[in-house]
C-alpha positions in Angstrom: 89.7 48.8 97.3 90.5 47.8 100.8 91.1 50.8 103.6 94.9 50.4 103.3 94.7 51.2 99.7 92.4 54.1 100.0 94.6 55.0 103.1 97.6 55.1 100.7 96.0 56.7 98.2 95.1 59.4 100.3 98.7 59.7 102.0 99.8 60.6 98.8 97.8 62.9 97.8 98.9 64.7 101.3 102.0 64.5 100.1 100.8 65.9 96.8 99.2 68.3 98.8 102.2 69.4 101.1 104.7 69.6 98.3 102.4 71.8 96.4 102.2 74.1 99.6 106.2 74.2 99.8 106.5 74.9 96.4 104.2 77.2 97.6 105.9 79.5 100.2 109.1 79.1 98.0 107.5 80.8 95.4 106.4 83.5 97.8 110.1 84.4 99.0 111.2 84.6 95.5 109.2 87.7 96.0 111.1 91.6 96.5 110.1 94.5 98.2 106.3 95.5 98.5 105.7 92.1 97.2 107.2 90.1 99.1 105.1 92.4 102.4 102.0 91.4 100.0 102.5 88.1 100.4 102.0 87.8 103.8 98.9 86.5 103.8 99.0 83.9 101.2 102.3 82.6 102.9 99.9 82.5 106.4 97.4 80.8 104.5 100.1 78.4 102.8 100.8 77.3 106.3 97.6 76.5 107.4 96.8 74.7 104.1 99.5 72.7 105.5 98.4 72.0 109.1 95.4 71.0 107.1 97.0 68.3 105.6 97.0 64.8 106.5 100.4 63.0 106.8 101.8 61.8 103.8 103.6 58.5 103.2 106.1 57.2 105.8 108.9 57.5 103.7 108.6 60.6 102.5 107.2 62.6 105.9 110.6 63.3 107.4 111.7 64.8 103.0 108.7 66.9 103.3 109.0 68.5 106.7 112.6 68.9 105.8 111.7 71.0 102.4 108.4 72.9 104.4 110.9 74.0 107.6 113.9 74.9 105.1 111.1 76.9 103.0 109.6 78.5 106.1 112.7 79.8 107.1 113.6 81.2 103.9 110.3 83.5 103.8 111.1 84.2 107.1 115.1 85.6 106.0 113.9 87.5 103.1 110.8 89.2 105.6 113.8 90.0 107.4 115.9 91.6 104.9 113.1 93.2 103.1 111.9 95.0 106.8 115.8 96.2 107.1 115.7 97.9 103.8 112.9 99.4 104.6 113.9 100.9 107.3 117.1 101.7 106.1 115.0 103.6 103.5 112.6 105.3 105.8 115.7 106.5 107.9 117.5 108.2 104.5 114.6 110.1 103.8 114.1 111.5 107.7 117.6 112.6 107.3 116.9 114.5 103.8 113.8 115.6 105.3 115.5 116.6 108.3 118.6 118.5 106.1 115.0 120.6 104.5 114.0 121.8 107.8 117.6 122.5 108.7 117.9 124.4 105.5 114.5 126.8 105.9 115.9 127.0 109.8 118.6 128.6 108.4 116.8 130.9 106.0 114.5 132.0 109.2 118.3 132.9 111.0 119.0 134.9 107.6 116.1 136.9 107.9 116.4 137.7 111.1 119.8 138.9 111.0 118.5 140.7 108.0 121.6 139.6 105.9 119.3 138.0 102.8 117.5 139.7 100.4 114.2 138.7 100.3 113.6 137.8 96.8 117.0 135.2 97.1 115.2 134.1 100.7 111.9 133.5 98.9 113.4 131.9 95.9 115.1 129.7 98.0 112.1 128.4 100.1 110.3 127.6 96.6 113.4 125.2 95.6 113.3 123.5 99.6 109.6 123.4 99.1 110.1 121.5 95.9 112.2 119.1 96.8 110.3 118.6 100.4 107.4 117.4 98.0 109.3 116.0 95.8 110.6 113.2 99.1 109.3 110.6 99.8 106.6 109.7 103.0 107.6 107.9 106.2 105.4 106.2 108.5 102.4 107.8 109.8 104.3 109.4 112.9 107.3 110.2 112.3 105.9 111.8 108.2 103.5 114.1 111.3 106.5 115.2 113.3 109.1 116.0 110.5 105.9 117.6 109.3 105.3 119.9 111.7 108.7 120.9 112.5 109.6 121.7 108.6 105.8 124.2 108.7 106.7 125.5 112.0 110.0 126.6 110.5 107.9 127.9 107.3 105.5 129.9 109.6 108.7 132.0 111.4 110.0 133.0 108.4 106.0 133.8 107.0 
């Protein structure tokens, strides 16, 4: 084989490698939730593979480049959707936990105003604590803050 045949063969192999990178990124874009989040390293490695791969044949280069760009855009779009969904879920959890804090704080007011029987208040507190324990966790700093509020209200009650 002459050197131009070797270069042509190498470019065909590069095209196959680049198409494989596109297929991988397209497949990663189909992941949902935590699977998409966990695919980030694989996505970054695929981008590195693209960079390391030499050029494809000129007649295919433009098409494979467009496919790659479209795959990157799709993955990033899906990642943005995942982050938004995660933030919305965190907000729902925060609202739920804030309401539980308010319930305990209301019990504190009942004790101060001596409106409730101790057994009833303790029963309500146990129910609220169970709801709290059944709740999902928030991001660390937010969880610590809301946990502090919840624990302070309980401490006031006890």
